[in-house]
C-alpha positions in Angstrom: -25.3 42.1 -0.9 -26.9 42.0 -4.2 -29.0 38.6 -4.9 -27.7 36.3 -7.0 -29.7 33.7 -9.1 -28.1 30.2 -8.4 -29.2 29.0 -12.0 -27.4 31.8 -13.1 -24.3 30.6 -12.2 -25.2 27.0 -13.1 -25.5 28.7 -16.9 -22.4 30.3 -16.0 -20.4 27.5 -15.6 -21.4 25.9 -18.9 -20.8 28.5 -20.8 -17.5 29.4 -19.3 -16.7 25.6 -19.7 -17.2 25.0 -23.3 -16.4 28.1 -24.3 -19.9 28.6 -26.7 -23.2 30.0 -25.7 -25.0 27.9 -28.1 -22.9 24.5 -26.6 -24.0 25.3 -23.0 -27.6 25.7 -24.2 -27.3 22.8 -25.9 -26.0 20.8 -22.5 -28.5 22.6 -20.9 -31.3 21.7 -23.0 -32.3 25.5 -23.3 -32.6 27.6 -26.0 -30.0 30.0 -27.0 -32.0 33.1 -26.1 -32.2 31.7 -22.9 -28.8 31.1 -22.3 -27.6 34.9 -23.4 -30.3 36.3 -21.3 -29.0 34.5 -17.8 -25.3 35.6 -18.7 -26.6 39.1 -19.3 -28.6 39.1 -16.0 -25.5 37.9 -14.5 -23.5 40.1 -15.1 -26.3 42.9 -14.4 -26.6 41.9 -11.0 -22.4 41.5 -10.3 -22.2 44.7 -12.0 -19.2 43.6 -14.2 -18.5 41.8 -17.9 -17.6 38.1 -17.4 -17.2 37.1 -21.2 -15.5 38.9 -23.9 -17.1 37.4 -27.5 -15.0 36.8 -30.6 -15.7 34.6 -33.9 -14.9 31.7 -32.3 -17.5 32.0 -29.2 -16.7 33.5 -26.0 -14.1 33.4 -23.4 -13.6 34.6 -19.8 -12.1 37.8 -18.7 -10.3 38.3 -15.6 -13.5 38.6 -13.6 -14.6 35.8 -15.6 -12.5 33.4 -14.5 -12.0 34.8 -10.9 -15.6 33.7 -10.6 -15.4 30.7 -12.0 -13.2 29.5 -9.9 -15.7 30.0 -6.5 -18.3 28.7 -9.0 -16.9 25.9 -9.1 -16.2 25.7 -5.6 -19.5 26.3 -4.4 -21.1 23.4 -7.5 -18.5 20.9 -6.1 -19.0 21.1 -2.2 -23.3 20.9 -3.1 -22.6 17.9 -4.8 -19.9 16.7 -2.2 -22.7 17.3 0.5 -25.5 15.9 -1.5 -23.7 12.4 -2.1 -22.4 12.4 1.6 -25.6 12.7 3.1 -27.2 10.1 0.4 -24.9 7.9 0.6 -25.5 5.9 4.0 -29.1 5.6 2.4 -28.8 4.4 -1.2 -26.6 2.7 -3.7 -24.0 4.4 -4.8 -25.3 5.2 -8.7 -24.8 8.0 -11.3 -22.5 8.9 -14.1 -18.6 9.1 -14.0 -16.6 10.7 -16.9 -13.3 9.3 -17.2 -10.7 10.4 -19.5 -7.5 8.7 -20.8 -5.4 7.7 -23.8 -7.2 5.7 -26.3 -4.8 3.0 -26.0 -5.3 1.9 -22.5 -9.0 3.1 -22.9 -9.8 0.6 -26.0 -7.5 -2.2 -24.8 -7.5 -2.6 -21.2 -10.5 -0.8 -19.6 -12.8 -0.9 -22.1 -12.9 -5.0 -21.9 -12.8 -4.9 -18.2 -15.9 -2.8 -18.1 -18.0 -5.8 -16.6 -15.8 -6.1 -13.6 -17.0 -2.5 -13.1 -20.6 -3.4 -13.6 -20.2 -6.2 -11.1 -18.8 -4.2 -7.9 -20.9 -1.0 -8.7 -23.8 -1.7 -10.9 -25.2 1.7 -10.1 -22.5 3.2 -11.3 -22.8 4.6 -15.5 -19.1 5.1 -17.0 -18.1 7.5 -19.5 -15.0 6.8 -21.1 -13.5 9.7 -23.0 -10.2 9.2 -25.4 -8.0 12.3 -25.2 -4.7 12.9 -27.1 -4.1 16.3 -25.3 -4.2 17.0 -20.8 -7.6 17.0 -19.4 -8.6 19.7 -17.1 -10.4 17.9 -14.5 -10.3 21.1 -12.7 -12.4 23.1 -15.5 -15.0 19.7 -15.2 -13.7 18.3 -19.0 -13.9 15.0 -16.6 -14.2 13.6 -13.4 -11.2 11.6 -13.4 -7.9 11.5 -15.5 -5.9 8.9 -15.9 -2.4 9.7 -17.4 1.0 8.6 -18.0 2.4 11.8 -16.0 1.6 13.9 -13.1 -0.8 16.8 -13.9 0.1 20.0 -12.4 -2.7 22.8 -12.0 -4.8 24.1 -8.9 -7.9 22.4 -7.8 -6.2 18.9 -8.6 -5.8 16.0 -6.1 -3.5 13.5 -7.8 -2.3 10.1 -6.6 -0.1 7.5 -8.4 -1.8 4.1 -9.3 0.6 2.2 -11.5 3.2 2.1 -13.9 3.8 0.4 -16.8 6.8 -0.6 -18.9 6.6 -0.3 -23.1 8.8 -2.3 -25.3 9.7 -2.8 -29.6 7.4 -5.3 -31.7 7.5 -6.4 -35.1 5.3 -8.3 -36.9 4.4 -9.5 -40.5 7.0 -9.8 -43.0 9.3 -7.2 -41.5 12.6 -9.8 -40.8 12.3 -11.1 -44.0 13.0 -7.7 -45.6 15.5 -6.0 -42.8 18.0 -7.6 -40.2 17.1 -8.8 -36.7 18.7 -6.2 -34.6 21.3 -7.3 -32.3 22.0 -3.9 -30.5 20.4 -0.3 -29.9 22.9 0.8 -32.8 21.7 -1.7 -34.7 17.8 0.4 -34.8 19.4 3.1 -37.2 19.0 0.4 -39.7 15.3 0.0 -39.3 11.8 1.7 -39.8 9.2 2.7 -37.3 5.7 3.2 -36.7 5.1 6.0 -34.2 3.2 9.1 -33.6 2.7 12.1 -35.9 5.5 14.6 -34.3 3.6 17.8 -34.7 0.5 16.3 -33.4 1.7 15.2 -30.2 0.5 17.3 -27.1 1.3 14.7 -24.7 5.2 14.3 -24.4 4.6 11.7 -22.2 4.1 9.4 -25.4 6.8 10.6 -26.8 8.5 7.6 -26.0 10.6 6.0 -29.0 13.0 8.9 -28.3 14.0 7.5 -25.6 15.0 4.7 -28.0 16.2 5.9 -30.5 17.2 9.8 -31.9 15.9 10.7 -35.6 14.0 7.1 -36.4 13.2 6.2 -39.9 9.6 6.3 -39.6 7.6 4.1 -42.1 4.3 5.0 -40.7 2.7 7.6 -38.5 -0.9 8.4 -36.4 -1.9 9.5 -33.8 -3.7 6.6 -32.7 -1.7 3.8 -31.4 -4.4 1.1 -32.2 -3.2 2.1 -36.1 0.3 2.1 -35.2 0.0 -1.7 -33.9 -2.1 -2.5 -37.0 0.6 -1.1 -39.2 3.4 -3.0 -37.8 1.4 -6.7 -37.3 1.3 -6.5 -41.0 4.9 -6.0 -41.4 5.1 -1.9 -42.3 8.1 -1.2 -39.6 8.8 -2.0 -35.3 6.7 -0.1 -33.2 7.2 1.0 -29.8 3.9 -0.3 -27.3 2.8 -0.8 -23.7 2.6 -4.1 -22.6 -1.1 -4.2 -21.8 -1.7 -4.4 -25.2 -0.1 -7.9 -25.5 -3.9 -9.8 -25.6 -4.3 -7.8 -28.9 -0.9 -7.8 -30.7 -2.2 -10.0 -33.1 1.4 -11.2 -35.0 3.5 -9.2 -32.8 6.4 -10.1 -31.3 8.7 -8.4 -29.0 12.1 -7.3 -30.1 15.4 -7.1 -28.0 13.3 -7.0 -24.7 16.0 -7.4 -22.5 17.6 -4.3 -24.5 14.8 -1.8 -25.1 12.3 -1.1 -21.7 10.7 2.2 -21.4 8.5 3.6 -18.4 5.8 4.9 -17.7 4.1 6.0 -14.5 0.0 6.0 -14.5 -1.4 8.8 -12.1 -5.6 9.1 -11.5 -6.3 12.8 -11.0 -9.7 14.2 -9.4 -10.9 17.7 -8.9 -10.4 18.5 -5.5 -13.8 19.5 -5.0 -15.0 15.8 -6.0 -12.1 13.9 -4.1 -15.4 12.8 -1.2 -18.0 12.4 -3.5 -19.0 8.5 -3.2 -19.4 7.6 -6.7 -16.0 9.4 -7.2 -14.2 7.4 -4.4 -15.9 4.2 -5.5 -14.4 4.8 -9.0 -10.9 5.5 -8.2 -10.7 2.7 -5.2 -12.1 0.3 -8.9 -9.6 0.9 -11.0 -6.1 1.6 -8.4 -7.5 -2.1 -7.1 -7.5 -3.2 -11.0 -4.2 -1.9 -11.7 -2.6 -3.0 -9.1 -4.3 -6.9 -9.8 -3.6 -6.4 -13.5 0.4 -5.1 -12.9 1.3 -8.7 -14.5 -0.1 -7.4 -17.7 1.9 -4.0 -17.5 5.3 -4.8 -16.6 
């Protein structure tokens, strides 16, 4: 069996995840030439090409995809083994990258990070907001908190909660428009919503469940921007109930007739599911969502 340098595999994984030799070099704090040399060395040792070069960077070929799956399993096993063996002797510590949507990240999670620090003082949370699905099986994040159950190999997902969305209005909107009394009345109104061709997560097309082809007064890929525009009276907006503490100037509209429901899922890479730091952070957010349930429903 040919000898494979594990450092070469580590470099290969970073290149595979970033699809860029230069970005992998930056993350690994290596020279671009060193990264290129290690990839060439790995390909020579294995006797197969792993990457295809193009103008945008590099991408994995079939052999590269297969190697990445095995290398990630090896990496995950090593991380879990070290953390398991050290877990009983040292406090839980390290960085954990959590990816989720902008709204829940900025308006619910960030204001409660002091609770995480009190419970897990050794954990440094990296909070990533994303408008598209995050692939934890490709290590784009350690944990993905989503409004849908992700699909794909190498994932462990569990339902952690749910939330409701309601219509809100603010500013002088109802000085210029009649107060709606029924779903049919909403056809006479204007809305703040997402930019249609920029929506990459079907789960946020929640306004479609209330009205077909709404009259859009303002569109943004930011839920916080939609909230701000609605607060200024630009239009009605459908928002999760967890935004209420920040919904300055907004009031519910037809709260008894318009309620949209979504689930909250927490997903991790199956190779990291037994990592003490990952388990601890997942447990924290499950407990937090259960404790704060009244803010969601």
